[in-house]
SEGU-804340 format. One record per residue (C-alpha): residue number from 1; x, y, z. Coordinates in steps of 0.5 Angstrom, whole numbers. Example, Ala and Ser with C-alpha at 12.3 -4.5 7.8 and 13.67 -1.06 7.14 Angstrom:
// residues 2
<seq = 1, xx = 25, yy = -9, zz = 16>;
<seq = 2, xx = 27, yy = -2, zz = 14>;
***
This chain:
// residues 466
<seq = 1, xx = 3, yy = -7, zz = -7>;
<seq = 2, xx = 10, yy = -6, zz = -5>;
<seq = 3, xx = 15, yy = -1, zz = -2>;
<seq = 4, xx = 22, yy = 2, zz = -4>;
<seq = 5, xx = 28, yy = 6, zz = -1>;
<seq = 6, xx = 35, yy = 8, zz = -3>;
<seq = 7, xx = 40, yy = 12, zz = -1>;
<seq = 8, xx = 47, yy = 16, zz = -3>;
<seq = 9, xx = 52, yy = 18, zz = 3>;
<seq = 10, xx = 60, yy = 19, zz = 3>;
<seq = 11, xx = 60, yy = 13, zz = 8>;
<seq = 12, xx = 58, yy = 5, zz = 7>;
<seq = 13, xx = 50, yy = 6, zz = 6>;
<seq = 14, xx = 49, yy = -2, zz = 7>;
<seq = 15, xx = 46, yy = -2, zz = 13>;
<seq = 16, xx = 42, yy = 4, zz = 12>;
<seq = 17, xx = 39, yy = 1, zz = 6>;
<seq = 18, xx = 38, yy = -6, zz = 10>;
<seq = 19, xx = 34, yy = -3, zz = 16>;
<seq = 20, xx = 31, yy = 2, zz = 11>;
<seq = 21, xx = 28, yy = -3, zz = 6>;
<seq = 22, xx = 26, yy = -8, zz = 12>;
<seq = 23, xx = 22, yy = -2, zz = 15>;
<seq = 24, xx = 18, yy = -3, zz = 9>;
<seq = 25, xx = 16, yy = -10, zz = 9>;
<seq = 26, xx = 8, yy = -9, zz = 11>;
<seq = 27, xx = 7, yy = -7, zz = 4>;
<seq = 28, xx = 9, yy = -14, zz = 1>;
<seq = 29, xx = 10, yy = -21, zz = 3>;
<seq = 30, xx = 13, yy = -25, zz = -3>;
<seq = 31, xx = 21, yy = -22, zz = -4>;
<seq = 32, xx = 25, yy = -17, zz = -2>;
<seq = 33, xx = 31, yy = -15, zz = -6>;
<seq = 34, xx = 37, yy = -10, zz = -5>;
<seq = 35, xx = 43, yy = -7, zz = -10>;
<seq = 36, xx = 49, yy = -3, zz = -8>;
<seq = 37, xx = 54, yy = 0, zz = -12>;
<seq = 38, xx = 62, yy = 1, zz = -10>;
<seq = 39, xx = 67, yy = 4, zz = -15>;
<seq = 40, xx = 72, yy = -1, zz = -13>;
<seq = 41, xx = 66, yy = -7, zz = -14>;
<seq = 42, xx = 61, yy = -4, zz = -18>;
<seq = 43, xx = 54, yy = -6, zz = -17>;
<seq = 44, xx = 52, yy = -12, zz = -12>;
<seq = 45, xx = 45, yy = -15, zz = -12>;
<seq = 46, xx = 40, yy = -20, zz = -7>;
<seq = 47, xx = 34, yy = -22, zz = -8>;
<seq = 48, xx = 30, yy = -27, zz = -3>;
<seq = 49, xx = 24, yy = -30, zz = -3>;
<seq = 50, xx = 21, yy = -28, zz = 4>;
<seq = 51, xx = 14, yy = -31, zz = 4>;
<seq = 52, xx = 16, yy = -36, zz = 10>;
<seq = 53, xx = 22, yy = -32, zz = 14>;
<seq = 54, xx = 23, yy = -24, zz = 16>;
<seq = 55, xx = 27, yy = -20, zz = 11>;
<seq = 56, xx = 32, yy = -19, zz = 16>;
<seq = 57, xx = 33, yy = -26, zz = 17>;
<seq = 58, xx = 34, yy = -27, zz = 9>;
<seq = 59, xx = 38, yy = -21, zz = 9>;
<seq = 60, xx = 43, yy = -22, zz = 14>;
<seq = 61, xx = 49, yy = -25, zz = 10>;
<seq = 62, xx = 48, yy = -20, zz = 5>;
<seq = 63, xx = 49, yy = -15, zz = 10>;
<seq = 64, xx = 56, yy = -18, zz = 12>;
<seq = 65, xx = 58, yy = -19, zz = 4>;
<seq = 66, xx = 55, yy = -13, zz = 0>;
<seq = 67, xx = 58, yy = -6, zz = 1>;
<seq = 68, xx = 57, yy = 1, zz = -4>;
<seq = 69, xx = 56, yy = 9, zz = -2>;
<seq = 70, xx = 49, yy = 8, zz = -6>;
<seq = 71, xx = 44, yy = 3, zz = -6>;
<seq = 72, xx = 37, yy = 1, zz = -7>;
<seq = 73, xx = 32, yy = -4, zz = -4>;
<seq = 74, xx = 24, yy = -6, zz = -5>;
<seq = 75, xx = 19, yy = -10, zz = -2>;
<seq = 76, xx = 15, yy = -13, zz = -8>;
<seq = 77, xx = 9, yy = -17, zz = -8>;
<seq = 78, xx = 10, yy = -18, zz = -16>;
<seq = 79, xx = 17, yy = -19, zz = -19>;
<seq = 80, xx = 24, yy = -20, zz = -18>;
<seq = 81, xx = 27, yy = -14, zz = -17>;
<seq = 82, xx = 32, yy = -9, zz = -17>;
<seq = 83, xx = 34, yy = -10, zz = -24>;
<seq = 84, xx = 40, yy = -9, zz = -27>;
<seq = 85, xx = 41, yy = -7, zz = -33>;
<seq = 86, xx = 47, yy = -5, zz = -38>;
<seq = 87, xx = 44, yy = 0, zz = -44>;
<seq = 88, xx = 46, yy = 6, zz = -49>;
<seq = 89, xx = 45, yy = 10, zz = -42>;
<seq = 90, xx = 50, yy = 6, zz = -38>;
<seq = 91, xx = 49, yy = 1, zz = -33>;
<seq = 92, xx = 45, yy = 2, zz = -28>;
<seq = 93, xx = 40, yy = -1, zz = -22>;
<seq = 94, xx = 32, yy = 0, zz = -22>;
<seq = 95, xx = 26, yy = -2, zz = -17>;
<seq = 96, xx = 19, yy = 1, zz = -18>;
<seq = 97, xx = 12, yy = 1, zz = -14>;
<seq = 98, xx = 6, yy = 1, zz = -19>;
<seq = 99, xx = 2, yy = -3, zz = -24>;
<seq = 100, xx = 2, yy = -2, zz = -31>;
<seq = 101, xx = -5, yy = -4, zz = -35>;
<seq = 102, xx = -2, yy = -3, zz = -42>;
<seq = 103, xx = 4, yy = -8, zz = -41>;
<seq = 104, xx = 2, yy = -12, zz = -47>;
<seq = 105, xx = 2, yy = -7, zz = -52>;
<seq = 106, xx = 8, yy = -3, zz = -49>;
<seq = 107, xx = 12, yy = -10, zz = -50>;
<seq = 108, xx = 9, yy = -12, zz = -57>;
<seq = 109, xx = 11, yy = -5, zz = -59>;
<seq = 110, xx = 18, yy = -5, zz = -57>;
<seq = 111, xx = 18, yy = -12, zz = -59>;
<seq = 112, xx = 17, yy = -10, zz = -66>;
<seq = 113, xx = 22, yy = -5, zz = -66>;
<seq = 114, xx = 28, yy = -11, zz = -65>;
<seq = 115, xx = 28, yy = -11, zz = -57>;
<seq = 116, xx = 27, yy = -17, zz = -53>;
<seq = 117, xx = 25, yy = -19, zz = -46>;
<seq = 118, xx = 26, yy = -25, zz = -41>;
<seq = 119, xx = 20, yy = -29, zz = -40>;
<seq = 120, xx = 18, yy = -32, zz = -34>;
<seq = 121, xx = 13, yy = -37, zz = -33>;
<seq = 122, xx = 6, yy = -37, zz = -36>;
<seq = 123, xx = 9, yy = -31, zz = -41>;
<seq = 124, xx = 9, yy = -26, zz = -36>;
<seq = 125, xx = 14, yy = -20, zz = -37>;
<seq = 126, xx = 18, yy = -17, zz = -31>;
<seq = 127, xx = 15, yy = -11, zz = -30>;
<seq = 128, xx = 21, yy = -7, zz = -28>;
<seq = 129, xx = 25, yy = -10, zz = -34>;
<seq = 130, xx = 19, yy = -7, zz = -38>;
<seq = 131, xx = 20, yy = 0, zz = -35>;
<seq = 132, xx = 27, yy = 0, zz = -36>;
<seq = 133, xx = 26, yy = -2, zz = -44>;
<seq = 134, xx = 22, yy = 4, zz = -44>;
<seq = 135, xx = 27, yy = 9, zz = -41>;
<seq = 136, xx = 32, yy = 6, zz = -46>;
<seq = 137, xx = 28, yy = 9, zz = -51>;
<seq = 138, xx = 31, yy = 16, zz = -50>;
<seq = 139, xx = 37, yy = 19, zz = -50>;
<seq = 140, xx = 38, yy = 21, zz = -43>;
<seq = 141, xx = 36, yy = 18, zz = -36>;
<seq = 142, xx = 31, yy = 23, zz = -34>;
<seq = 143, xx = 28, yy = 24, zz = -41>;
<seq = 144, xx = 27, yy = 16, zz = -41>;
<seq = 145, xx = 23, yy = 16, zz = -34>;
<seq = 146, xx = 19, yy = 22, zz = -37>;
<seq = 147, xx = 17, yy = 18, zz = -43>;
<seq = 148, xx = 16, yy = 12, zz = -38>;
<seq = 149, xx = 11, yy = 16, zz = -34>;
<seq = 150, xx = 7, yy = 18, zz = -40>;
<seq = 151, xx = 7, yy = 12, zz = -44>;
<seq = 152, xx = 4, yy = 7, zz = -38>;
<seq = 153, xx = -3, yy = 7, zz = -36>;
<seq = 154, xx = -3, yy = 5, zz = -29>;
<seq = 155, xx = 2, yy = 8, zz = -24>;
<seq = 156, xx = 10, yy = 7, zz = -24>;
<seq = 157, xx = 14, yy = 10, zz = -18>;
<seq = 158, xx = 22, yy = 8, zz = -18>;
<seq = 159, xx = 29, yy = 10, zz = -16>;
<seq = 160, xx = 34, yy = 9, zz = -21>;
<seq = 161, xx = 41, yy = 8, zz = -19>;
<seq = 162, xx = 47, yy = 9, zz = -24>;
<seq = 163, xx = 55, yy = 10, zz = -22>;
<seq = 164, xx = 54, yy = 17, zz = -22>;
<seq = 165, xx = 48, yy = 18, zz = -17>;
<seq = 166, xx = 41, yy = 16, zz = -15>;
<seq = 167, xx = 35, yy = 18, zz = -19>;
<seq = 168, xx = 28, yy = 18, zz = -15>;
<seq = 169, xx = 21, yy = 19, zz = -19>;
<seq = 170, xx = 14, yy = 19, zz = -16>;
<seq = 171, xx = 8, yy = 17, zz = -20>;
<seq = 172, xx = 6, yy = 22, zz = -25>;
<seq = 173, xx = -1, yy = 23, zz = -22>;
<seq = 174, xx = 3, yy = 22, zz = -14>;
<seq = 175, xx = -1, yy = 15, zz = -13>;
<seq = 176, xx = 4, yy = 13, zz = -9>;
<seq = 177, xx = 9, yy = 17, zz = -5>;
<seq = 178, xx = 16, yy = 19, zz = -5>;
<seq = 179, xx = 20, yy = 22, zz = 1>;
<seq = 180, xx = 26, yy = 25, zz = 2>;
<seq = 181, xx = 31, yy = 25, zz = 8>;
<seq = 182, xx = 37, yy = 28, zz = 9>;
<seq = 183, xx = 44, yy = 27, zz = 14>;
<seq = 184, xx = 51, yy = 29, zz = 14>;
<seq = 185, xx = 54, yy = 27, zz = 7>;
<seq = 186, xx = 48, yy = 23, zz = 6>;
<seq = 187, xx = 40, yy = 23, zz = 2>;
<seq = 188, xx = 35, yy = 18, zz = 2>;
<seq = 189, xx = 29, yy = 17, zz = -2>;
<seq = 190, xx = 23, yy = 13, zz = 1>;
<seq = 191, xx = 15, yy = 10, zz = 0>;
<seq = 192, xx = 15, yy = 10, zz = 8>;
<seq = 193, xx = 17, yy = 16, zz = 11>;
<seq = 194, xx = 18, yy = 13, zz = 18>;
<seq = 195, xx = 23, yy = 9, zz = 15>;
<seq = 196, xx = 30, yy = 13, zz = 15>;
<seq = 197, xx = 28, yy = 17, zz = 22>;
<seq = 198, xx = 32, yy = 12, zz = 26>;
<seq = 199, xx = 38, yy = 12, zz = 22>;
<seq = 200, xx = 39, yy = 19, zz = 23>;
<seq = 201, xx = 35, yy = 22, zz = 17>;
<seq = 202, xx = 31, yy = 28, zz = 17>;
<seq = 203, xx = 25, yy = 29, zz = 13>;
<seq = 204, xx = 26, yy = 34, zz = 7>;
<seq = 205, xx = 20, yy = 34, zz = 3>;
<seq = 206, xx = 15, yy = 29, zz = 0>;
<seq = 207, xx = 16, yy = 29, zz = -9>;
<seq = 208, xx = 11, yy = 32, zz = -13>;
<seq = 209, xx = 7, yy = 28, zz = -17>;
<seq = 210, xx = 12, yy = 26, zz = -23>;
<seq = 211, xx = 18, yy = 30, zz = -20>;
<seq = 212, xx = 24, yy = 27, zz = -22>;
<seq = 213, xx = 30, yy = 28, zz = -18>;
<seq = 214, xx = 38, yy = 27, zz = -18>;
<seq = 215, xx = 41, yy = 25, zz = -11>;
<seq = 216, xx = 49, yy = 25, zz = -9>;
<seq = 217, xx = 52, yy = 25, zz = -2>;
<seq = 218, xx = 51, yy = 33, zz = -2>;
<seq = 219, xx = 46, yy = 35, zz = -7>;
<seq = 220, xx = 39, yy = 33, zz = -9>;
<seq = 221, xx = 37, yy = 37, zz = -15>;
<seq = 222, xx = 31, yy = 37, zz = -20>;
<seq = 223, xx = 31, yy = 34, zz = -26>;
<seq = 224, xx = 24, yy = 34, zz = -29>;
<seq = 225, xx = 19, yy = 38, zz = -27>;
<seq = 226, xx = 13, yy = 36, zz = -23>;
<seq = 227, xx = 6, yy = 35, zz = -25>;
<seq = 228, xx = 1, yy = 40, zz = -22>;
<seq = 229, xx = -5, yy = 35, zz = -22>;
<seq = 230, xx = -5, yy = 30, zz = -16>;
<seq = 231, xx = -9, yy = 24, zz = -14>;
<seq = 232, xx = -6, yy = 20, zz = -9>;
<seq = 233, xx = -9, yy = 14, zz = -6>;
<seq = 234, xx = -14, yy = 15, zz = 0>;
<seq = 235, xx = -12, yy = 8, zz = 2>;
<seq = 236, xx = -6, yy = 10, zz = 4>;
<seq = 237, xx = -9, yy = 13, zz = 10>;
<seq = 238, xx = -14, yy = 8, zz = 11>;
<seq = 239, xx = -11, yy = 1, zz = 11>;
<seq = 240, xx = -4, yy = 0, zz = 8>;
<seq = 241, xx = 0, yy = 5, zz = 10>;
<seq = 242, xx = 4, yy = 4, zz = 16>;
<seq = 243, xx = 1, yy = 8, zz = 23>;
<seq = 244, xx = 7, yy = 12, zz = 24>;
<seq = 245, xx = 8, yy = 15, zz = 16>;
<seq = 246, xx = 6, yy = 22, zz = 14>;
<seq = 247, xx = 4, yy = 23, zz = 7>;
<seq = 248, xx = 3, yy = 30, zz = 4>;
<seq = 249, xx = 4, yy = 32, zz = 11>;
<seq = 250, xx = -2, yy = 28, zz = 14>;
<seq = 251, xx = 0, yy = 22, zz = 19>;
<seq = 252, xx = -4, yy = 16, zz = 18>;
<seq = 253, xx = -5, yy = 15, zz = 26>;
<seq = 254, xx = -8, yy = 22, zz = 26>;
<seq = 255, xx = -12, yy = 20, zz = 20>;
<seq = 256, xx = -15, yy = 14, zz = 23>;
<seq = 257, xx = -17, yy = 17, zz = 30>;
<seq = 258, xx = -21, yy = 23, zz = 25>;
<seq = 259, xx = -24, yy = 18, zz = 22>;
<seq = 260, xx = -26, yy = 14, zz = 28>;
<seq = 261, xx = -29, yy = 20, zz = 31>;
<seq = 262, xx = -33, yy = 22, zz = 25>;
<seq = 263, xx = -36, yy = 16, zz = 25>;
<seq = 264, xx = -38, yy = 17, zz = 32>;
<seq = 265, xx = -42, yy = 23, zz = 31>;
<seq = 266, xx = -46, yy = 19, zz = 26>;
<seq = 267, xx = -47, yy = 14, zz = 30>;
<seq = 268, xx = -51, yy = 16, zz = 36>;
<seq = 269, xx = -55, yy = 12, zz = 41>;
<seq = 270, xx = -51, yy = 6, zz = 40>;
<seq = 271, xx = -51, yy = 1, zz = 46>;
<seq = 272, xx = -45, yy = -3, zz = 47>;
<seq = 273, xx = -41, yy = -5, zz = 52>;
<seq = 274, xx = -34, yy = -4, zz = 48>;
<seq = 275, xx = -31, yy = -1, zz = 42>;
<seq = 276, xx = -25, yy = -5, zz = 39>;
<seq = 277, xx = -21, yy = -5, zz = 32>;
<seq = 278, xx = -19, yy = -10, zz = 28>;
<seq = 279, xx = -12, yy = -11, zz = 29>;
<seq = 280, xx = -8, yy = -7, zz = 27>;
<seq = 281, xx = -10, yy = -2, zz = 22>;
<seq = 282, xx = -18, yy = -2, zz = 25>;
<seq = 283, xx = -14, yy = 0, zz = 32>;
<seq = 284, xx = -13, yy = 8, zz = 30>;
<seq = 285, xx = -20, yy = 9, zz = 27>;
<seq = 286, xx = -23, yy = 5, zz = 34>;
<seq = 287, xx = -19, yy = 9, zz = 38>;
<seq = 288, xx = -22, yy = 15, zz = 35>;
<seq = 289, xx = -29, yy = 13, zz = 36>;
<seq = 290, xx = -28, yy = 11, zz = 43>;
<seq = 291, xx = -26, yy = 18, zz = 45>;
<seq = 292, xx = -31, yy = 22, zz = 41>;
<seq = 293, xx = -37, yy = 17, zz = 43>;
<seq = 294, xx = -34, yy = 16, zz = 51>;
<seq = 295, xx = -35, yy = 9, zz = 50>;
<seq = 296, xx = -29, yy = 5, zz = 53>;
<seq = 297, xx = -24, yy = 2, zz = 48>;
<seq = 298, xx = -22, yy = -5, zz = 49>;
<seq = 299, xx = -18, yy = -11, zz = 46>;
<seq = 300, xx = -22, yy = -17, zz = 46>;
<seq = 301, xx = -17, yy = -20, zz = 42>;
<seq = 302, xx = -10, yy = -19, zz = 40>;
<seq = 303, xx = -6, yy = -21, zz = 34>;
<seq = 304, xx = -1, yy = -26, zz = 36>;
<seq = 305, xx = 6, yy = -23, zz = 32>;
<seq = 306, xx = 12, yy = -26, zz = 35>;
<seq = 307, xx = 13, yy = -32, zz = 30>;
<seq = 308, xx = 9, yy = -29, zz = 24>;
<seq = 309, xx = 13, yy = -26, zz = 18>;
<seq = 310, xx = 10, yy = -18, zz = 18>;
<seq = 311, xx = 6, yy = -18, zz = 12>;
<seq = 312, xx = 1, yy = -15, zz = 7>;
<seq = 313, xx = -3, yy = -21, zz = 5>;
<seq = 314, xx = -1, yy = -27, zz = 3>;
<seq = 315, xx = -2, yy = -29, zz = -5>;
<seq = 316, xx = -8, yy = -35, zz = -4>;
<seq = 317, xx = -14, yy = -33, zz = -1>;
<seq = 318, xx = -15, yy = -40, zz = 3>;
<seq = 319, xx = -8, yy = -38, zz = 6>;
<seq = 320, xx = -11, yy = -31, zz = 8>;
<seq = 321, xx = -17, yy = -33, zz = 11>;
<seq = 322, xx = -12, yy = -38, zz = 15>;
<seq = 323, xx = -7, yy = -33, zz = 17>;
<seq = 324, xx = -12, yy = -28, zz = 19>;
<seq = 325, xx = -16, yy = -34, zz = 24>;
<seq = 326, xx = -9, yy = -36, zz = 26>;
<seq = 327, xx = -6, yy = -29, zz = 29>;
<seq = 328, xx = -13, yy = -27, zz = 33>;
<seq = 329, xx = -12, yy = -30, zz = 40>;
<seq = 330, xx = -19, yy = -29, zz = 44>;
<seq = 331, xx = -20, yy = -25, zz = 51>;
<seq = 332, xx = -26, yy = -29, zz = 53>;
<seq = 333, xx = -27, yy = -24, zz = 59>;
<seq = 334, xx = -28, yy = -18, zz = 54>;
<seq = 335, xx = -33, yy = -23, zz = 49>;
<seq = 336, xx = -37, yy = -27, zz = 53>;
<seq = 337, xx = -44, yy = -23, zz = 54>;
<seq = 338, xx = -42, yy = -17, zz = 52>;
<seq = 339, xx = -44, yy = -12, zz = 46>;
<seq = 340, xx = -38, yy = -11, zz = 42>;
<seq = 341, xx = -37, yy = -5, zz = 36>;
<seq = 342, xx = -31, yy = -6, zz = 32>;
<seq = 343, xx = -28, yy = -2, zz = 28>;
<seq = 344, xx = -24, yy = -5, zz = 21>;
<seq = 345, xx = -21, yy = 0, zz = 15>;
<seq = 346, xx = -26, yy = -4, zz = 10>;
<seq = 347, xx = -31, yy = -9, zz = 9>;
<seq = 348, xx = -28, yy = -11, zz = 2>;
<seq = 349, xx = -29, yy = -18, zz = 0>;
<seq = 350, xx = -32, yy = -21, zz = 7>;
<seq = 351, xx = -29, yy = -27, zz = 8>;
<seq = 352, xx = -25, yy = -26, zz = 13>;
<seq = 353, xx = -30, yy = -21, zz = 17>;
<seq = 354, xx = -35, yy = -27, zz = 17>;
<seq = 355, xx = -30, yy = -31, zz = 20>;
<seq = 356, xx = -28, yy = -26, zz = 25>;
<seq = 357, xx = -35, yy = -25, zz = 27>;
<seq = 358, xx = -36, yy = -33, zz = 28>;
<seq = 359, xx = -30, yy = -33, zz = 33>;
<seq = 360, xx = -33, yy = -28, zz = 37>;
<seq = 361, xx = -40, yy = -31, zz = 37>;
<seq = 362, xx = -36, yy = -38, zz = 39>;
<seq = 363, xx = -33, yy = -34, zz = 44>;
<seq = 364, xx = -39, yy = -32, zz = 47>;
<seq = 365, xx = -40, yy = -25, zz = 44>;
<seq = 366, xx = -48, yy = -23, zz = 45>;
<seq = 367, xx = -48, yy = -18, zz = 39>;
<seq = 368, xx = -42, yy = -15, zz = 34>;
<seq = 369, xx = -43, yy = -9, zz = 30>;
<seq = 370, xx = -38, yy = -7, zz = 25>;
<seq = 371, xx = -36, yy = 0, zz = 23>;
<seq = 372, xx = -33, yy = 1, zz = 16>;
<seq = 373, xx = -28, yy = 7, zz = 16>;
<seq = 374, xx = -29, yy = 7, zz = 8>;
<seq = 375, xx = -35, yy = 7, zz = 4>;
<seq = 376, xx = -36, yy = 0, zz = 1>;
<seq = 377, xx = -31, yy = -2, zz = -5>;
<seq = 378, xx = -35, yy = -2, zz = -11>;
<seq = 379, xx = -29, yy = -2, zz = -16>;
<seq = 380, xx = -22, yy = -6, zz = -16>;
<seq = 381, xx = -17, yy = -2, zz = -16>;
<seq = 382, xx = -13, yy = -1, zz = -23>;
<seq = 383, xx = -8, yy = 4, zz = -21>;
<seq = 384, xx = -4, yy = -1, zz = -16>;
<seq = 385, xx = -2, yy = -8, zz = -14>;
<seq = 386, xx = -7, yy = -7, zz = -8>;
<seq = 387, xx = -11, yy = -14, zz = -7>;
<seq = 388, xx = -18, yy = -12, zz = -8>;
<seq = 389, xx = -17, yy = -10, zz = -16>;
<seq = 390, xx = -17, yy = -17, zz = -18>;
<seq = 391, xx = -24, yy = -17, zz = -20>;
<seq = 392, xx = -30, yy = -13, zz = -19>;
<seq = 393, xx = -34, yy = -19, zz = -18>;
<seq = 394, xx = -30, yy = -21, zz = -11>;
<seq = 395, xx = -33, yy = -14, zz = -7>;
<seq = 396, xx = -38, yy = -17, zz = -3>;
<seq = 397, xx = -42, yy = -10, zz = -5>;
<seq = 398, xx = -42, yy = -12, zz = -13>;
<seq = 399, xx = -44, yy = -19, zz = -11>;
<seq = 400, xx = -50, yy = -16, zz = -7>;
<seq = 401, xx = -51, yy = -11, zz = -13>;
<seq = 402, xx = -51, yy = -17, zz = -18>;
<seq = 403, xx = -56, yy = -21, zz = -14>;
<seq = 404, xx = -61, yy = -16, zz = -13>;
<seq = 405, xx = -61, yy = -14, zz = -20>;
<seq = 406, xx = -58, yy = -19, zz = -24>;
<seq = 407, xx = -53, yy = -13, zz = -27>;
<seq = 408, xx = -50, yy = -6, zz = -26>;
<seq = 409, xx = -56, yy = -1, zz = -29>;
<seq = 410, xx = -56, yy = 2, zz = -22>;
<seq = 411, xx = -50, yy = 2, zz = -20>;
<seq = 412, xx = -49, yy = 10, zz = -19>;
<seq = 413, xx = -55, yy = 8, zz = -14>;
<seq = 414, xx = -51, yy = 4, zz = -10>;
<seq = 415, xx = -44, yy = 8, zz = -9>;
<seq = 416, xx = -49, yy = 14, zz = -7>;
<seq = 417, xx = -49, yy = 14, zz = 1>;
<seq = 418, xx = -57, yy = 16, zz = 1>;
<seq = 419, xx = -61, yy = 12, zz = -4>;
<seq = 420, xx = -65, yy = 7, zz = -2>;
<seq = 421, xx = -62, yy = 2, zz = -6>;
<seq = 422, xx = -55, yy = 4, zz = -2>;
<seq = 423, xx = -58, yy = 2, zz = 5>;
<seq = 424, xx = -61, yy = -4, zz = 2>;
<seq = 425, xx = -54, yy = -6, zz = 0>;
<seq = 426, xx = -51, yy = -5, zz = 6>;
<seq = 427, xx = -57, yy = -9, zz = 10>;
<seq = 428, xx = -56, yy = -15, zz = 6>;
<seq = 429, xx = -48, yy = -15, zz = 7>;
<seq = 430, xx = -50, yy = -14, zz = 14>;
<seq = 431, xx = -54, yy = -21, zz = 13>;
<seq = 432, xx = -50, yy = -25, zz = 9>;
<seq = 433, xx = -44, yy = -24, zz = 14>;
<seq = 434, xx = -48, yy = -25, zz = 20>;
<seq = 435, xx = -47, yy = -18, zz = 23>;
<seq = 436, xx = -51, yy = -15, zz = 28>;
<seq = 437, xx = -51, yy = -8, zz = 25>;
<seq = 438, xx = -46, yy = -5, zz = 20>;
<seq = 439, xx = -45, yy = 2, zz = 18>;
<seq = 440, xx = -40, yy = 5, zz = 12>;
<seq = 441, xx = -36, yy = 11, zz = 12>;
<seq = 442, xx = -38, yy = 17, zz = 8>;
<seq = 443, xx = -34, yy = 19, zz = 2>;
<seq = 444, xx = -34, yy = 26, zz = 4>;
<seq = 445, xx = -32, yy = 24, zz = 12>;
<seq = 446, xx = -26, yy = 20, zz = 9>;
<seq = 447, xx = -24, yy = 26, zz = 5>;
<seq = 448, xx = -25, yy = 31, zz = 11>;
<seq = 449, xx = -21, yy = 26, zz = 16>;
<seq = 450, xx = -14, yy = 27, zz = 11>;
<seq = 451, xx = -16, yy = 34, zz = 10>;
<seq = 452, xx = -13, yy = 35, zz = 4>;
<seq = 453, xx = -16, yy = 38, zz = -2>;
<seq = 454, xx = -21, yy = 32, zz = -5>;
<seq = 455, xx = -19, yy = 33, zz = -12>;
<seq = 456, xx = -12, yy = 31, zz = -9>;
<seq = 457, xx = -15, yy = 24, zz = -7>;
<seq = 458, xx = -16, yy = 18, zz = -11>;
<seq = 459, xx = -22, yy = 15, zz = -9>;
<seq = 460, xx = -24, yy = 10, zz = -15>;
<seq = 461, xx = -25, yy = 4, zz = -12>;
<seq = 462, xx = -31, yy = 7, zz = -8>;
<seq = 463, xx = -34, yy = 11, zz = -14>;
<seq = 464, xx = -31, yy = 9, zz = -20>;
<seq = 465, xx = -29, yy = 16, zz = -22>;
<seq = 466, xx = -22, yy = 18, zz = -25>;
***
């Protein structure tokens, strides 16, 4: 995944850029980057690995050394960025969030017309460099951004900084957000809406899908009309969005509370001592469940974070499993002999959940019931660099389906929550992961919890429908 922040001001913007970018570090675990522009020094850039140290620590020196009245920053799980580009369109800096599924086709087409790329290890081309090459096919930057949006299969949201101002462009289908903020003499654009609140900016609006704006310290003007169709990722609210953020006017924590309440309404008669959340994203769902059901909310284990880098997911599964285990500290008095119901945002691969349940039983839990705030993950995401998207067969639901039938001939039945096959799949997942019971959220209730028109939400990972 990844997050981006950019701002342009009459005054030096480096402090705003530093903290605004840092507020996106829950969206990535590998690299951070900042680029600024000032008339006297030109473009300056810093990129650091943040796998083993917080963004603030790695960029503290750069905060003191860099200056400018425009800047863009990113947190990335993929390529080093921002990219600095010099072309017939002039000099600019570019940072992106998204996924390009047809990268090889686009690269070959550009090379066949005399273009070239800097190749990384393993023959990989920097995605942001590829976007720049697409933009440079056109005569103006706005036309180039629209060209890139239309050529890319997947998704692409970006910030592009020239010597004159800052372009912000939301993915053509709006799968990821860009939100505008304003304070006197300054504008900003961010993935996460909360990232500018403590910096004195006020909310202006969400960019529409495909919309491109150009910002200066005194203005923010639309330069490309929006697409009138939206498919924003439902997982923004369920999982990877930060609790204080709002997308399309819907707050993440409020949605999660709604989600848990709707789960509780379908879960009558459950006999447990406590309702709890798998930290952190599961807590909002659990609070909603507890408030609706009247069952006490408790925290039988606490996530220990003071010495851990706030991150999305480490690159290796083994490290993800170890990290998840090391962060959880049990409260034995709330576990031993207790019947517990836990809410989590999802049950995707099941590896960490299996380890968590074993951890609870080892600390004396009598029963462990699991409720997933999302439907079964049946398809790897092909629109964002989101961790479940690597292979469909990494998903425990698909593994169970394949073990039942040997192939996917009845896959539609397993994606439909009122069929016998669906219930058999859920029961088998609960058995494999050693849950006392398991229930998944209904897709219709997820859509209801968000509150937007269902046609505006991308739920491909649950249904396989684009």
